C-alpha positions in Angstrom: 95.9 -9.2 101.7 97.1 -7.1 98.7 100.8 -5.8 98.6 102.4 -3.3 96.4 106.0 -2.7 96.7 107.1 0.4 94.5 110.4 2.3 93.9 111.0 5.2 91.9 112.5 3.1 89.2 110.1 -0.1 89.2 107.5 -2.2 90.9 109.1 -4.9 93.0 105.9 -6.8 94.1 102.4 -6.9 93.6 100.2 -9.6 94.6 98.6 -11.5 97.8 100.7 -11.8 101.0 100.1 -13.5 104.1 102.5 -11.6 106.3 104.6 -8.6 105.6 107.6 -7.6 107.9 108.8 -3.9 107.7 111.9 -1.8 109.0 109.8 1.0 110.7 111.7 4.1 111.8 110.1 3.5 115.3 110.8 -0.4 115.5 110.2 -3.3 113.2 106.5 -4.2 112.4 104.7 -7.3 111.4 101.5 -6.9 109.1 98.9 -9.5 108.7 95.5 -9.5 107.1 92.9 -7.1 108.7 95.5 -4.9 110.3 94.3 -1.6 111.7 95.0 1.5 109.3 98.6 2.7 109.6 100.9 5.1 107.9 104.3 5.1 108.8 108.0 5.6 107.6 110.8 3.0 106.7 114.3 3.2 107.9 117.1 1.3 106.1 116.5 -2.5 106.4 114.8 -5.5 105.0 111.1 -6.1 103.8 110.0 -9.8 104.4 107.1 -10.8 102.5 105.3 -14.3 103.1 102.9 -15.6 100.4 101.2 -18.9 100.2 104.2 -20.5 98.3 107.4 -18.5 99.4 109.1 -16.1 101.5 110.9 -13.0 99.7 113.0 -10.1 101.1 113.8 -6.7 99.5 116.5 -4.3 100.9 115.3 -0.7 101.1 117.0 2.5 102.3 113.8 4.0 103.5 110.4 5.1 102.3 106.6 4.9 103.6 104.1 2.5 104.3 100.3 2.7 104.0 98.1 0.1 105.4 94.4 0.5 104.6 91.5 -1.9 104.0 93.4 -5.1 103.8 95.8 -3.2 101.2 99.4 -2.5 101.9 101.5 0.0 99.9 105.0 0.4 100.2 106.9 3.4 98.7 110.6 2.2 99.1 113.9 3.9 98.4 
């Protein structure tokens, strides 16, 4: 799946991911390829991104997430 992580200042990540873990306001979520469409909000926490070669983490203070057609867009603070 394609992942974009954006902040007001810069783009933190753009590329292919095999897994995205997010701190949703209603609980933690794990997103894999072909996930059902989803829009949710983020709380303070850590986004975990797994690619074919590495695992990355990004600290966020909040934001929103949209999952649609194998594309995940995270607008983070």
